[in-house]
LUMKOLNU-287517 format. One line per 5 residues: their letters; for each residue x, y, z of C-alpha. Coordinates in nm, 4 decimals. Example, Ala and Ser with C-alpha at 12.3 -4.5 7.8 and 13.67 -1.06 7.14 Angstrom:
AS) 1.2300/-0.4500/0.7800; 1.3670/-0.1060/0.7140
***
This chain:
XXXXX) -0.0010/0.0110/-0.0054; 0.1352/0.3391/-0.0842; 0.1156/0.6242/0.1558; 0.2302/0.9686/0.0677; 0.4428/1.1229/0.3582
XXXXX) 0.2389/1.4186/0.4753; 0.5258/1.5778/0.6630; 0.6506/1.9090/0.7611; 1.0317/1.9425/0.7645; 1.1748/2.2114/0.9681
XXXXX) 1.5405/2.2818/0.8876; 1.6737/2.4188/1.2076; 2.0254/2.4518/1.0882; 2.2925/2.6004/1.3057; 2.6641/2.6378/1.2745
XXXXX) 2.6419/2.7160/0.9185; 2.9670/2.9045/0.8516; 3.3109/2.7415/0.8810; 3.6183/2.9398/0.9262; 3.8444/2.6337/0.8615
XXXXX) 3.9422/2.5937/0.5006; 3.9042/2.2169/0.5122; 3.8789/2.0015/0.1873; 3.5840/2.2091/0.0642; 3.7398/2.5457/0.1558
XXXXX) 3.5785/2.7967/0.3604; 3.1973/2.7908/0.3372; 3.0457/3.1383/0.3218; 2.6862/3.2197/0.3186; 2.5220/3.5361/0.1586
XXXXX) 2.3967/3.7707/0.4336; 2.1198/3.9465/0.2544; 1.7628/3.8462/0.3769; 1.6701/3.7638/0.0264; 1.5205/3.4069/-0.0719
XXXXX) 1.5956/3.2964/-0.4282; 1.3842/3.0256/-0.5780; 1.4375/2.8193/-0.8796; 1.1492/2.7673/-1.1012; 1.1961/2.5103/-1.3785
XXXXX) 0.9178/2.6747/-1.5963; 0.8239/3.0326/-1.6056; 0.5292/3.2192/-1.4467; 0.3576/3.3787/-1.7183; 0.1070/3.6260/-1.5281
XXXXX) 0.0520/3.7656/-1.1892; -0.3171/3.7684/-1.2454; -0.3780/3.4398/-1.0431; -0.7549/3.3876/-1.1004; -0.7052/3.3423/-1.4657
XXXXX) -0.6123/3.0019/-1.6289; -0.2440/2.9310/-1.6510; 0.0330/2.7246/-1.4978; 0.0659/2.6666/-1.1403; 0.3772/2.8873/-1.1374
XXXXX) 0.1477/3.1785/-1.1705; -0.0444/3.1296/-0.8603; 0.2729/3.0421/-0.6714; 0.4361/3.3700/-0.7558; 0.1122/3.5722/-0.7296
XXXXX) 0.0581/3.4678/-0.3758; 0.3155/3.7156/-0.2582; 0.0747/3.9952/-0.3617; -0.2654/3.8480/-0.3325; -0.4042/3.6778/-0.0301
XXXXX) -0.6855/3.4369/0.0101; -0.9231/3.4319/0.3226; -0.7373/3.1389/0.4600; -0.4363/2.9093/0.3661; -0.3275/2.5518/0.4019
XXXXX) -0.1187/2.4758/0.7170; 0.2041/2.3239/0.6159; 0.2019/2.0194/0.8518; -0.1591/1.9409/0.9126; -0.2970/2.0612/0.5702
XXXXX) -0.5870/2.2164/0.7301; -0.7455/2.5439/0.6782; -0.5993/2.8395/0.8868; -0.6752/3.1998/0.8855; -0.4937/3.4532/0.6610
XXXXX) -0.7340/3.7572/0.5741; -0.9857/3.6534/0.8354; -0.9889/3.6289/1.2208; -1.0833/3.2713/1.2280; -1.2154/2.9826/0.9876
XXXXX) -1.5918/2.9552/1.0523; -1.8134/2.6517/1.1213; -2.1052/2.5932/0.9178; -2.4423/2.6353/1.0508; -2.8049/2.5939/0.9451
XXXXX) -3.0063/2.9091/0.9025; -3.3121/2.9165/1.1171; -3.5190/3.1994/0.9930; -3.5464/3.4767/0.7264; -3.5106/3.4417/0.3563
XXXXX) -3.2430/3.1918/0.3784; -3.4030/2.9638/0.6371; -3.2979/2.5870/0.5869; -2.9702/2.6925/0.4123; -2.6245/2.6510/0.5351
XXXXX) -2.4163/2.9387/0.6099; -2.0694/3.0585/0.7093; -2.0008/3.3941/0.8894; -1.6531/3.5690/0.8077; -1.4677/3.8728/0.9609
XXXXX) -1.1646/4.0087/0.7941; -0.8940/4.1424/1.0222; -0.9707/4.5211/1.1022; -0.5898/4.5883/1.0449; -0.6063/4.4540/0.6878
XXXXX) -0.5434/4.7152/0.4377; -0.4765/4.7758/0.0571; -0.1673/4.9457/-0.0705; -0.3512/5.2695/-0.0629; -0.4293/5.2601/0.2940
XXXXX) -0.7960/5.1727/0.2528; -0.9404/4.8698/0.4275; -0.9830/4.5393/0.2937; -1.3570/4.4947/0.3083; -1.6404/4.2233/0.2346
XXXXX) -1.7125/4.4242/-0.0689; -1.3727/4.3356/-0.2040; -1.4340/3.9788/-0.1463; -1.7761/4.0118/-0.3300; -1.6089/4.2064/-0.6141
XXXXX) -1.3485/3.9126/-0.6469; -1.6310/3.6484/-0.6432; -1.8190/3.8368/-0.9242; -1.5025/3.8097/-1.1443; -1.5461/3.4356/-1.1325
XXXXX) -1.9050/3.4680/-1.2664; -1.8146/3.7163/-1.5532; -1.9326/3.5286/-1.8699; -1.6622/3.6938/-2.0853; -1.3963/3.5557/-1.8703
XXXXX) -1.2488/3.2012/-1.9142; -1.3190/3.0761/-1.5571; -1.5301/2.7798/-1.6321; -1.2994/2.5697/-1.3923; -1.3859/2.7856/-1.0883
XXXXX) -1.7540/2.7925/-1.1526; -1.8080/2.4371/-1.0736; -1.7040/2.4875/-0.7116; -1.9871/2.7691/-0.6648; -2.2826/2.5711/-0.7962
XXXXX) -2.4512/2.5672/-0.4594; -2.3578/2.9181/-0.3645; -2.6855/3.1163/-0.3126; -2.5774/3.4575/-0.1921; -2.3082/3.6563/0.0010
XXXXX) -2.4336/3.9409/0.2369; -2.2208/4.2015/0.3870; -2.3075/4.3216/0.7193; -2.4341/4.6765/0.6995; -2.3039/4.7658/1.0386
XXXXX) -1.9477/4.6379/0.9766; -1.8031/4.6121/0.6279; -1.5370/4.3763/0.7423; -1.8164/4.1187/0.8140; -2.0193/3.8913/0.5633
XXXXX) -2.2079/3.5675/0.5464; -2.2097/3.3242/0.2588; -2.5248/3.1067/0.2096; -2.5281/2.7687/0.0290; -2.8465/2.5865/-0.0802
XXXXX) -2.7199/2.2640/0.0377; -2.4233/2.0728/0.1788; -2.1082/2.0766/-0.0587; -1.7904/1.8975/0.0226; -1.5665/2.1975/-0.0612
XXXXX) -1.8032/2.4942/0.0234; -1.5590/2.6389/0.2834; -1.2486/2.5671/0.1025; -1.3884/2.7222/-0.2101; -1.4682/3.0514/-0.0229
XXXXX) -1.1334/3.0531/0.1511; -0.9073/2.9748/-0.1499; -0.9649/3.2240/-0.4380; -0.7529/3.5444/-0.4513; -0.9175/3.8734/-0.3324
XXXXX) -0.8568/4.1678/-0.5447; -0.8781/4.5407/-0.4385; -1.1830/4.6804/-0.6194; -1.0603/5.0243/-0.6025; -0.7639/4.9116/-0.8225
XXXXX) -0.9341/4.6617/-1.0520; -1.2626/4.8225/-1.0852; -1.2269/5.1981/-1.0328; -1.5331/5.2874/-1.2197; -1.7384/5.0429/-1.0363
XXXXX) -1.8310/4.8544/-1.3590; -1.8483/4.5105/-1.2115; -1.8891/4.6056/-0.8607; -2.2269/4.7582/-0.9385; -2.3764/4.4608/-1.0780
XXXXX) -2.5617/4.2462/-0.8187; -2.4114/3.9078/-0.7703; -2.7461/3.7469/-0.8348; -2.7390/3.8735/-1.1926; -2.4191/3.6999/-1.2554
XXXXX) -2.5086/3.3604/-1.1036; -2.7500/3.2620/-1.3613; -2.5680/3.2154/-1.6866; -2.8531/3.3395/-1.9181; -2.9166/3.6432/-1.6932
XXXXX) -2.5390/3.7169/-1.6787; -2.5227/3.7232/-2.0757; -2.8145/3.9582/-2.0840; -2.6528/4.1944/-1.8377; -2.3223/4.1858/-2.0332
XXXXX) -2.5095/4.2442/-2.3568; -2.6983/4.5513/-2.2034; -2.3993/4.6954/-2.0558; -2.0969/4.7243/-2.3056; -1.8756/4.8566/-2.0241
XXXXX) -1.8757/4.4953/-1.8700; -1.7035/4.3537/-2.1724; -1.4543/4.6370/-2.1856; -1.3767/4.5684/-1.8275; -1.3166/4.2021/-1.8859
XXXXX) -1.0861/4.2862/-2.1858; -0.8964/4.5090/-1.9692; -0.8693/4.2612/-1.6635; -0.7070/3.9989/-1.9190; -0.4600/4.2566/-2.0472
XXXXX) -0.0825/4.2590/-1.9999; -0.1016/4.5531/-1.7546; -0.2669/4.3309/-1.4980; -0.0302/4.0373/-1.5749; 0.3142/4.1892/-1.5578
XXXXX) 0.3060/4.5461/-1.4880; 0.4332/4.6544/-1.1324; 0.2412/4.9935/-1.1472; -0.0867/4.8007/-1.1868; -0.0582/4.4846/-0.9846
XXXXX) -0.1671/4.5289/-0.6176; -0.2947/4.3192/-0.3357; -0.3091/4.2904/0.0369; -0.0145/4.0525/0.0826; 0.3286/4.1377/0.2243
XXXXX) 0.5006/4.1910/-0.1155; 0.5112/4.4265/-0.3935; 0.6170/4.3382/-0.7434; 0.9556/4.5066/-0.8404; 1.0130/4.3293/-1.1673
XXXXX) 0.8825/4.0683/-1.3924; 1.0254/3.9007/-1.6851; 0.8668/3.5928/-1.8423; 1.2098/3.4672/-1.9520; 1.4172/3.5685/-1.6601
XXXXX) 1.2171/3.5644/-1.3439; 1.0233/3.7920/-1.0968; 1.1386/4.0012/-0.7931; 0.9202/4.0981/-0.4898; 1.0092/4.3420/-0.2162
XXXXX) 0.8456/4.3296/0.1139; 0.6197/4.6341/0.1912; 0.7237/4.8804/0.4568; 0.4783/4.8843/0.7495; 0.2821/4.5902/0.6136
XXXXX) -0.0335/4.5394/0.8200; 0.0042/4.1624/0.8756; 0.3477/4.2254/1.0747; 0.1420/4.3447/1.3716; -0.0477/4.0216/1.4094
XXXXX) 0.2179/3.7589/1.3509; 0.2425/3.6868/1.7114; -0.1387/3.6002/1.7223; -0.1588/3.4376/1.3599; 0.1963/3.2925/1.2640
XXXXX) 0.0594/3.2231/0.9158; 0.0987/3.5992/0.8415; 0.4730/3.5655/0.8724; 0.6584/3.7174/0.6058; 1.0265/3.6925/0.6997
XXXXX) 1.2416/3.7625/0.3748; 1.2931/4.1372/0.2797; 1.2942/4.0025/-0.0874; 1.1822/3.7116/-0.2835; 1.3340/3.6263/-0.6112
XXXXX) 1.2274/3.3709/-0.8552; 1.4744/3.2645/-1.1316; 1.3310/3.0728/-1.4231; 1.5953/2.8454/-1.5117; 1.4803/2.5804/-1.7438
XXXXX) 1.7797/2.3372/-1.7616; 1.9684/2.1499/-1.4808; 2.3240/2.2355/-1.5964; 2.2666/2.6205/-1.5269; 2.0839/2.5205/-1.2270
XXXXX) 2.3619/2.3212/-1.0895; 2.6055/2.5948/-1.1539; 2.3657/2.8429/-0.9380; 2.3756/2.5651/-0.6638; 2.7437/2.5359/-0.6673
XXXXX) 2.7918/2.9230/-0.6402; 2.5304/2.9441/-0.3710; 2.3112/3.1684/-0.5531; 2.0023/2.9754/-0.5128; 1.8208/2.9119/-0.1804
XXXXX) 1.5270/2.6793/-0.2823; 1.5401/2.4379/-0.5503; 1.2452/2.2064/-0.5975; 1.1902/1.9297/-0.8427; 1.5482/1.8400/-0.9558
XXXXX) 1.5460/1.5294/-1.1562; 1.5899/1.2285/-0.9232; 1.9247/1.1433/-1.0717; 2.0539/1.5016/-1.0396; 1.9124/1.5117/-0.6904
XXXXX) 2.1054/1.2057/-0.5852; 2.4255/1.3060/-0.7700; 2.4365/1.6462/-0.5766; 2.3273/1.5041/-0.2515; 2.6521/1.2718/-0.2566
XXXXX) 2.8550/1.5908/-0.2832; 2.9846/1.6483/0.0776; 3.0749/2.0005/0.0136; 2.7499/2.0878/-0.1188; 2.5870/1.9286/0.2059
XXXXX) 2.7694/2.1904/0.4133; 2.5704/2.4505/0.2178; 2.2423/2.2712/0.1447; 1.9921/2.0360/0.3000; 1.8606/1.7745/0.0709
XXXXX) 1.4980/1.6653/0.1482; 1.2557/1.4282/0.0215; 0.8884/1.5475/0.1050; 0.5676/1.3872/0.0486; 0.3737/1.5243/-0.2490
XXXXX) 0.0099/1.5727/-0.3015; 0.0380/1.5043/-0.6648; 0.0578/1.2260/-0.9301; 0.1883/1.1754/-1.2775; -0.0503/1.0625/-1.5566
XXXXX) -0.0979/1.0392/-1.9173; -0.3854/1.2630/-2.0296; -0.6010/1.1026/-2.3164; -0.7911/1.3000/-2.5778; -1.1033/1.0842/-2.6021
XXXXX) -1.2314/1.3028/-2.8839; -0.9569/1.1645/-3.1203; -1.1264/0.8714/-3.3084; -0.8209/0.6671/-3.2647; -0.8662/0.6835/-2.8884
XXXXX) -1.2353/0.6724/-2.8660; -1.2476/0.2924/-2.7842; -1.1644/0.2209/-2.4275; -0.9920/-0.0981/-2.5384; -0.7267/0.1120/-2.7070
XXXXX) -0.6912/0.3263/-2.3863; -0.6484/0.0082/-2.1789; -0.4051/-0.1216/-2.4362; -0.2090/0.1906/-2.3882; -0.2035/0.1271/-2.0075
XXXXX) -0.0596/-0.2059/-2.0627; 0.2262/-0.0699/-2.2849; 0.3959/0.1197/-2.0111; 0.6885/-0.0212/-1.8166; 0.6034/0.0910/-1.4767
XXXXX) 0.9022/-0.0620/-1.3082; 1.1244/0.1422/-1.5275; 0.9309/0.4555/-1.4531; 0.9698/0.4058/-1.0685; 1.3229/0.2404/-1.0489
XXXXX) 1.5036/0.3996/-1.3298; 1.3258/0.7287/-1.4200; 1.2383/0.8267/-1.0412; 1.5412/0.6304/-0.8927; 1.2836/0.4759/-0.6414
XXXXX) 1.1436/0.7941/-0.5263; 0.7926/0.7388/-0.6547; 0.5378/0.4704/-0.6125; 0.2440/0.3344/-0.8206; -0.1090/0.4868/-0.7810
XXXXX) -0.4311/0.3799/-0.9315; -0.6382/0.7026/-0.9169; -0.6406/1.0793/-0.8478; -0.7319/1.0136/-0.4797; -0.4730/1.0358/-0.2345
XXXXX) -0.3481/0.7005/-0.1185; -0.3419/0.8240/0.2457; -0.7105/0.8925/0.2328; -0.9898/0.6451/0.3465; -1.1585/0.6908/0.0082
XXXXX) -0.8669/0.5580/-0.1883; -0.9640/0.2524/-0.3893; -0.7022/0.0070/-0.2619; -0.8998/-0.2857/-0.4169; -0.8096/-0.1631/-0.7782
XXXXX) -0.5455/-0.3782/-0.9428; -0.3020/-0.1592/-1.1264; -0.2404/-0.2207/-1.5071; 0.0744/-0.4107/-1.5655; 0.3180/-0.3870/-1.8383
XXXXX) 0.2063/-0.6574/-2.0709; 0.2486/-0.6356/-2.4457; 0.0484/-0.9315/-2.5121; -0.2539/-0.7923/-2.3176; -0.2170/-0.4807/-2.5137
XXXXX) -0.2170/-0.6566/-2.8452; -0.5397/-0.8530/-2.7437; -0.7242/-0.5459/-2.6437; -0.6381/-0.3750/-2.9836; -0.7267/-0.6726/-3.1674
XXXXX) -1.0722/-0.6746/-2.9765; -1.1119/-0.3025/-3.0935; -1.0650/-0.4143/-3.4665; -0.6937/-0.2879/-3.4812; -0.4585/-0.5267/-3.6868
XXXXX) -0.1417/-0.4802/-3.8926; -0.2922/-0.5349/-4.2295; 0.0160/-0.4071/-4.4326; 0.2756/-0.5534/-4.2400; 0.4606/-0.2318/-4.1408
XXXXX) 0.4390/-0.3064/-3.7695; 0.1702/-0.0639/-3.6874; -0.1755/-0.1687/-3.6340; -0.4409/-0.0071/-3.8466; -0.8270/0.0041/-3.8872
XXXXX) -1.0912/0.1724/-4.1103; -1.2311/0.4959/-3.9251; -1.4956/0.6628/-4.1178; -1.4147/0.4721/-4.4327; -1.0521/0.5626/-4.4244
XXXXX) -0.7709/0.3155/-4.3343; -0.6022/0.4666/-4.0378; -0.2819/0.3522/-3.8602; -0.2618/0.3815/-3.4779; -0.0190/0.6880/-3.4818
XXXXX) -0.0412/0.9107/-3.1869; 0.1564/1.2111/-3.0653; 0.2628/1.2368/-2.7018; 0.3414/1.5676/-2.5524; 0.5762/1.6107/-2.2686
XXXXX) 0.7769/1.8992/-2.1049; 1.1035/1.9744/-2.2729; 1.2405/2.1029/-1.9630; 1.1824/1.8058/-1.7525; 1.4350/1.5139/-1.7706
XXXXX) 1.1627/1.2996/-1.5972; 0.9027/1.3850/-1.8694; 1.1517/1.3097/-2.1504; 1.2789/0.9911/-2.0151; 0.9186/0.8693/-1.9515
XXXXX) 0.7941/0.9738/-2.2853; 1.0677/0.8027/-2.4672; 1.0089/0.4821/-2.2700; 0.6523/0.4806/-2.3583; 0.7415/0.5521/-2.7249
XXXXX) 0.9778/0.2483/-2.7316; 0.7549/0.0028/-2.5732; 0.4161/0.0948/-2.7374; 0.6002/0.0077/-3.0753; 0.6209/-0.3270/-2.9450
XXXXX) 0.2486/-0.3513/-2.9538; 0.1991/-0.1944/-3.2786; 0.1448/0.1701/-3.1660; 0.3424/0.4354/-3.3195; 0.4186/0.7224/-3.0865
XXXXX) 0.5772/1.0490/-3.1716; 0.7230/1.2383/-2.8828; 0.6678/1.6098/-2.8906; 0.8590/1.8205/-2.6398; 0.6922/2.1570/-2.5456
XXXXX) 0.7113/2.4220/-2.2893; 0.4802/2.3528/-2.0011; 0.2650/2.6486/-2.0924; 0.2096/2.5167/-2.4467; 0.0896/2.1810/-2.2985
XXXXX) -0.1598/2.3570/-2.0584; -0.2894/2.5591/-2.3510; -0.2984/2.2797/-2.5939; -0.4686/2.0174/-2.3577; -0.7160/2.3003/-2.2471
XXXXX) -0.8221/2.3490/-2.6193; -0.8339/1.9596/-2.6854; -0.5314/2.0010/-2.9386; -0.3434/1.6859/-2.8434; -0.3491/1.3018/-2.8491
XXXXX) -0.1762/1.2082/-2.5494; 0.0098/1.4408/-2.2811; 0.2217/1.3368/-1.9931; 0.2136/1.5691/-1.7003; 0.1820/1.5953/-1.3345
XXXXX) -0.1440/1.6941/-1.1456; -0.1854/1.8754/-0.8082; -0.4528/1.7727/-0.5714; -0.6113/1.9774/-0.3022; -0.5223/1.8397/0.0286
XXXXX) -0.8761/1.7930/0.1407; -1.1749/1.6036/-0.0133; -1.1385/1.5098/-0.3593; -1.3617/1.7095/-0.6115; -1.3997/1.5380/-0.9508
XXXXX) -1.6549/1.7731/-1.1075; -1.3867/2.0028/-1.2668; -1.1942/1.7223/-1.4319; -1.4419/1.4363/-1.5177; -1.8083/1.5767/-1.5425
XXXXX) -1.9771/1.6331/-1.8714; -2.0331/1.9892/-1.7998; -1.6744/2.0647/-1.7460; -1.5739/1.9691/-2.1074; -1.3923/2.2625/-2.2532
XXXXX) -1.2800/2.3690/-1.8992; -1.1130/2.1279/-1.6606; -1.2276/1.8327/-1.8284; -0.9529/1.8204/-2.0987; -1.0262/1.4684/-2.2060
XXXXX) -1.3662/1.5128/-2.3631; -1.4886/1.2492/-2.1148; -1.8496/1.2138/-2.0892; -2.0110/0.9337/-1.8910; -2.3640/0.9541/-1.7404
XXXXX) -2.2729/0.7037/-1.4656; -1.9858/0.9143/-1.3676; -2.1885/1.2338/-1.3800; -2.4275/1.0939/-1.1239; -2.1518/0.9689/-0.9057
XXXXX) -1.9767/1.3105/-0.8919; -2.3094/1.4876/-0.8180; -2.3882/1.2447/-0.5459; -2.0367/1.2645/-0.3970; -2.0166/1.6496/-0.3942
XXXXX) -2.3363/1.6739/-0.1888; -2.3047/1.3755/0.0584; -2.2353/1.4782/0.4052; -2.1997/1.1268/0.5329; -1.8325/1.0021/0.5249
XXXXX) -1.8907/0.6375/0.4885; -2.1565/0.6873/0.2290; -1.9285/0.9340/0.0350; -1.6451/0.6881/0.0545; -1.8353/0.4057/-0.1195
XXXXX) -1.9300/0.6607/-0.3950; -1.5736/0.7677/-0.4262; -1.4534/0.3972/-0.4749; -1.7046/0.3283/-0.7383; -1.6010/0.6433/-0.9218
XXXXX) -1.2291/0.5293/-0.9124; -1.3247/0.1928/-1.0522; -1.5131/0.3521/-1.3373; -1.2201/0.5978/-1.4329; -0.9860/0.2916/-1.3921
XXXXX) -1.1979/0.1111/-1.6739; -1.2597/0.4175/-1.8918; -0.9125/0.5639/-1.8722; -0.9556/0.9489/-1.9646; -0.6058/0.9666/-1.7928
XXXXX) -0.3718/0.6765/-1.7175; -0.2137/0.6861/-1.3764; 0.1643/0.6403/-1.3704; 0.3141/0.7305/-1.0169; 0.2956/0.9362/-0.7006
XXXXX) 0.6238/1.1105/-0.6581; 0.8154/1.2494/-0.3758; 0.9237/1.5969/-0.4028; 1.3040/1.6676/-0.4019; 1.3715/1.9701/-0.2110
XXXXX) 1.7101/2.1403/-0.1813; 1.7145/2.4371/0.0727; 1.9936/2.6664/0.1880; 2.1203/2.6257/0.5251; 2.1422/2.9910/0.5923
XXXXX) 1.7717/2.9775/0.6514; 1.5203/2.8228/0.8995; 1.2663/2.6756/0.6436; 0.9485/2.5133/0.6184; 0.8658/2.2476/0.3532
XXXXX) 0.5351/2.0821/0.3168; 0.3509/1.8016/0.1162; 0.1318/2.0935/0.0174; 0.2385/2.2103/-0.3477; 0.4760/2.3701/-0.4480
XXXXX) 0.6470/2.2013/-0.1397; 0.7987/2.5222/0.0273; 0.6684/2.8290/0.1931; 0.9087/3.1001/0.0958; 0.7683/3.3588/0.3185
XXXXX) 0.8496/3.1432/0.6202; 1.2133/3.1278/0.5430; 1.3913/3.2916/0.8294; 1.7331/3.4110/0.7811; 1.9728/3.2489/1.0496
XX) 2.1802/3.5056/1.2310; 2.5298/3.4492/1.3224
***
């Protein structure tokens, strides 16, 4: 049984400077209170609510806060902008009687960069962004299906109540985990702020409102402009840092604000800690220049080195004087995404055949150097609803050939590639597998699949792309197969965005539509009883295992390298580090 290690690693490193030359020479550490993080792929925008790679959200979190955050060790919700994480209760009277509600109160000390208070109206404005029909935010909308209303306390604009029509497994997390924007900066003319939330919650009504008010379309266009993606004079939030510079090819620099409001509350709320004076992200794609920066001591946080490089550097005793090498459990998995809209991949026998041509032992023991384990679904194996009874697909070329034959694929012309008539055209089973060109892991895995698939008569072309291109093409359905990682929320598993028919064109990048799965997803997300919900979860995992919109490969451990000049916090929560919590060790 596989268990992801949910651990918090505190590097309490002392005695970091050596005055004795020794075999490694004198080890000196940089004195400035700057945390420099290597990103293996670039953040493309600091407008975090818009679609984009996860690097966007990681970088933008220095500027934009959410109501709450994930505690590094327990992975539970803890307050950030709010005084406490609320409990749910049933409304007893009034227009919302019988509904479920959450009461929030934003810290009175919380202010925007212009000194004005962060209020519930800013939360409400940010929520309306998600509902704007001209914005590509379909992946967000599924989380808010059961939200009925948000009411601001007329006596205290720091307080508000959110009402849900029924129980929803991620109601609280949904409210707490989207970025809050300052309305004064992102909507100075009150174009979106003036529209009632109820007018936007109904899709038909929302389209009518936008059609009747052209300024709303203009606002949406401006919101998606480069100005709010990378212009330091336009990007603004309530978090501890301001953008100093942003270059999609080089990196981003964030400077801590003077007299930031959260510093006054750290003694009461440690999750408001912002220890570094400066946070620098260096976008370094390849491992050779990354290694040079590690050896020179110019990086402080280096996540996701390839397993081979991680082990190589870890063996260097001199580097170990400067860096700590840590393995941290990851709330993620590797998979092959399958575009079921492709006629070659429409038959599940073909998809199952693909699952049998993968040499999983090679993936885990050679590509990952033993730092990964098999997984059979997107559920976390540490959770009680993980389907432990599923038998993983094995590497079996003969099974793959049998499944292809059952689907009508055979090598009719003797060229080694199976073929079949599709819509009257003789078609060979030729597929393109996209993978990240910057990832040695992705490249090795893709090349292995290319080789082993050919043994079953499947011709695969490996296409290496930037991770941004992969994200966009899979979103648009412009792919056959794509090897990539996926990050899971540490709480309950929500499958609506990835596997429900209504999410095709948004989070459902496979074109997967299955009425039974839709019913299971709808039942799961509204089932308050843990035991009953777990049974539904397991049924859903079995169905996905059979239909294979994505083929599960492995659950990896995160490889983290952290500079010993800091006390640091690592976590199973992605991206695996909390750069705001890195404390410079004083000599």
